[in-house]
N, C-alpha and C positions, 0 to 999 in steps of 0.2 A: 455852802450857802445856807443861812438860816431859813426856816420855813416862814410862811406868812404869819402864822400865829406866834412864832418865836419873836419875830420882828415887832408884832403888835404888842406883845407883853413888854418888850424892852422899851419901846417908844412910850407906851402908856405910863410905865414906871418913871421914865424921865419927865414926862409932863406933870405927873403928880408931884414930883420933887421940885419942879421949877415954877409951877403955876398954882397958887392957892385956891383958884376957882375951879380947878378940875376935880371931879369926883368920879369914882369907879363903882358901879353897882353890878353885883354878880348874883347868880342864882345857883350856887355850889360849883357850877362849871368854871374852871380856871382858878379857883381859890388857891389850890396847892402851888400852881406855877407863880402866882403873884406873891405868895408867902416867901418863895425862894428869892425873890428880888428884894425883899425887906420892906416893901412899901406898905404892906398891911400893918406892920408894927410902927412904921414911921408916921403913917397918916390914918390912924384908926377912925377918925371922924369923917374921912372922905373916901374910905374903901369899905363898902358895906356889902355883906353877904346876906341876901334875903332868904337863902334856902331854896328848896324846889318849889317856888311860888312865883311863876312867871308873870301872872297878872299883877301881883303886888310889886314885882321887879320894875315893871314899866310905870305903874302909878307912883311908886316911891321916887323913881328917877325924875318924873315930871314934877313932883313936889320939890325935889332938890333944885330943879331948873327955875321954879317960881321963886326960890329963895336966892337966886343969883348965881348958882353953880352951873358949870358946864358938864353935864353928866355923860360919861361913857358907859354904855350898857352892853354886856357881853353874854352870849350863850350860843347854843347850837341854833342854826337857822330856823328850823320849825318851831323851836321853843321860844325864839325871840320875836318872830313875826306872825306866826299863825295862832299859837295858843293865846297870846295876849292881844290879838288884833283889835278888839274893842277898846282896850286901854290906849293903844297907840293912836287910834282914830280920835278918841275923845280927850285923853289926858294930855297928849302932845298937840296934835293937829288942831283940834277944836278949841283948846284953851290958849292957843297962841304962844306956847313955850317950845323950846327946842333942845335937842340933845343929839347924841351920836350913838347909833346902834351898830355894833360890830359883831358879825356872826362868823361861826365856823361851821363846817359840815357841808356847805354848798349843796350841790344837787345830789350826788351819789357818793360823796366822800366816805360816808359811814354806811354804805349799802349793806354790809354784813349784819348790821343791827336791825335791818328791816325797815318797813315803810315809815315807822315813827320818826326815824332819823333822816329821812329823805325830804328834800325841800325844792322841788322844781317850781313851786308856785310862789316863792317868797318875793322875787323881784316884781312880777306882775301885781302882786298884792300891794306892796308898798307904792308902786307906780300909780295906783288909783288915788293916792293922796296928793293934794296940791302942794307944790313948792318943796318937795323933798328932793335932795340930791342923792343919787344912787350910784355908788362906785362898785365896779366889778373888777378889781385889780387882777393882773396876770403875773405879778412878780412882787417879791417882798419890798423892793425899793418903791414900788408904786403904793403899797400899803402905807409905808412911812410918810410919803409925801401927802397922801390923801388924809391921813389921820392928823398930821401936824397942821394942815390947812384947816381941817374941820374944827380943831381945838381952838383956833384963833378967830372963828367967825360965829355967827349966831343963827345959822340955818339948821334945819333938820337934815341929818345925814344918815344914810345906811351904807355901810361898808361890808361887802360880801367876800369873805376870805375863802380860799380853797387850798387843798393840798396839791392840786395841779398847778404847775408853774411854767411859764415860758422861759426860754433860755436867757432872754434879754429884757430889760425894763425899757419902757417907752414913756418918758417924762416930758410932757408938752408944756408944763407950767400952767395948764388950765384943763378944762373939761373937753376940749375939742378932739376931733379925729386926728390920727397920725397916718400919713400916707406911707405905707410899707412898700408898695410896688405900683407902678403906673403901666397900664397896658396900652394897647394900640387905640386908635380912634374909634374902634368898633368893639372894644372890650367891655364886658359887664363889670359892674362894681360889686365887690364883696365886702360887706361890713362885718368885721369879726370882733366879738366882745371878749375881753379878759383872757382867761386861760385857754381859750380855743385857738389862739393865734398860731401857735406852732403846728397844731394839727392841720389847720387850714393851709398854712404855708407849704407844708409837705404835700398835702393833697392836691394843691394847684400848681406845684412847682413848674410843670411844663405846659400849663394852660395860659391862654392870653386873657388875663384878668387884671383889674385894678383892685388892690387890697387896701382897705382902710381899717385901722385898728382903733378901738375905743375902750377905755377902762372907766369912763363915766358915761353911763347910758341915759341918765336924766340929770340935767337938761340935755336934750338931744341936739346934736350939732347939725342942724339943717343947712346952715350956710355952706359948710365944707362939702356936704354931700352934693348940693346943687352945683358947686363950683367945679367938682371933679367929674361929674357924671358925663359920660361920652356916649353910651348906648342905653337903650331903654330898660335893660335888665339890671335889677338890684337883687343881690343875694344877702340875706341877713342870717348870720350864724351866732346864736345865743346859747349859752350853756344852761338854760332853764326852759320854761315852757315856750313852745314854738308860737310865733305870732305876737310875742309880748311887745315888740316895737314896730310891728307892721304899720299900725296907724300913724306912728311918728314919721315913718318913711313916706307914706302916702300924703300926709299933710305937708311935708317938706317939698314934695314934688307934685302938688296939686295942679300946678300950671304946666306940667311937663308929662307927656305920655310916658308911661312906664309899666313894667311888670315886676312883681316882687315874689321871690321865693323865700319863705321863712323856714329856717332849719333850727330845731331845738328839740326838747323832749316832747313827745307826742302826748295827746290828751288821753290816750288809752291807759288803763290801769295795768301795770305789769306786776303780776302776782308771783313772780319767781325770785328766788334768792340768787345772788351772784356778786361778783366784784363790781366796783365802780366802772371799770373799763368794759365789762360785759354788759352792764346796763346802758352805757353810752352807745356801744355797738348795736344793741337791740333797738335803739332809737335813731340809728343811722348817723351818729355823731363821731364815729371813728374816721380814720383817713379814707378808707374805702367807701364808706357811706356818703361822706361829704363830697368826695370826687364824683361818685355816680350821680348824686342829686344835681350838682352843678352842671355836669356834662349833659344830662338829660334836659335840664331847664334851658340851656343855651341852644340845644339842638331843636327845641320846639320853635324857636324863632326862625331857624333855617328852614324848617319844614313849611312854615307859613309863607 
């Protein structure tokens, strides 16, 4: 199976060949891979490498958007969202133009390269902007569906790719939640985002829980959450900063008594090197950590 990034390169190349309004803006990252597909030579005016200038990357892409192009902008997550944050806020959001930001690196995919290449804050950062669609795919098929849909509309879109992949894709045809498992009438609801699904599925295999899967975290599917909720407990498992979508859950359930457990990367600074798996385990996002957190959370209700 191709990786998310390999699928992104193939689909973007196809879009460049089939749609004269699509443009690809790069900052050195990914140039070699796109040269291999031939689109750099076929479309020199619509495939532009800005070099290692991330602020200019975003500003140039916004300029292309003002000229009627649909820009796809690609780099590592911290370089694409954090370094040029002001340009995203002003040149896209404030100016009222739109584009597609597609990142690699996710949270700890490049953990060996140190903190400069880690991005647990990217989704909460983009989520502060109004009217952005935020995709966190868990499978290459989901990347393709989200990218093709984004190419055909005029909204601002952030697609966060990862090296972690679920075994199966879940394509709903829209941004809503998919019900993976339905628990008993007293079961807590676990909302799982993107590539965390297989981890959570294994961690809760013998627990009585309802599992909802989502690969589009903004807009938030409040309607489905309200319709499936059976017990007051909601567990939110996100592969980035903990608490990112807690307010969305509380807003959706403002008329319903509830408790929320938010699992994600903690706000403490981890100054140790290690693999991505080791970093996730340190934040309690491995199978053992997720299971322990959910079990303890549910037990608190029993104690009351």
